[in-house]
Phi, psi and omega in degrees: 000165184270146175283159183303318180299320180289323175298317180298315183292323177296317176293321181296321179293319178298316178295320176299317181294313181302316178300318181300324182277354178079024182236158173247126188229168168249145180232127181241140175236132179236169174277188184290346177260352181101006177288139185294129176250315180209147176212128183223130177248116176294147174305133178090352177286151181307146179300325181278349189297331177294323182293318182289321181295319177300316177297322176295315179297317181296318180300310178300318180292315179291327177264349178061035174206164182299143179294336176299321179292323177295326181298325179293322173296316184298326178300332182276349178216073187299334177292320176296314177304314180298311182302311182290334177286315183286312191266334181248358177065028175268151176228131183250112181170169184294146176121357175245130180227135174287155171253118183246132177229127179056038178076005185236133176293119179251356180169190181203161180232139175228141182229140180216138181142335179248200170285172178304317178296317178298313178302318176298322179297309180295317180298326179291329174294318183290317178300316177302318179294321179287339180258354183293000000 
């Protein structure tokens, strides 16, 4: 697991990137099972964005792949997508990335508040900081 200093730096880099993009986001970091490790909501971010960020991180952790890849699969089976979203709290769309170390998923990052591409961009900065 990550020490507090590394988590803080990772969140700081994500907030910095969001600010560069002119957006306010929430950033969630989870362990490999989707348990909350850190959750931060920038001032001005939507009230619901922490919930969405956490759901994206949990989805990426549990499936071990970016949520954007899962969105492509979900489009082929919308009823399954709806069921997993409603009953399991998972979200399929850009902005959730697994954190992989030595070929093993050790956690995940989820971001919510911008467009899907912006969320993914911010999430990638956080992942980079966690794996540096």
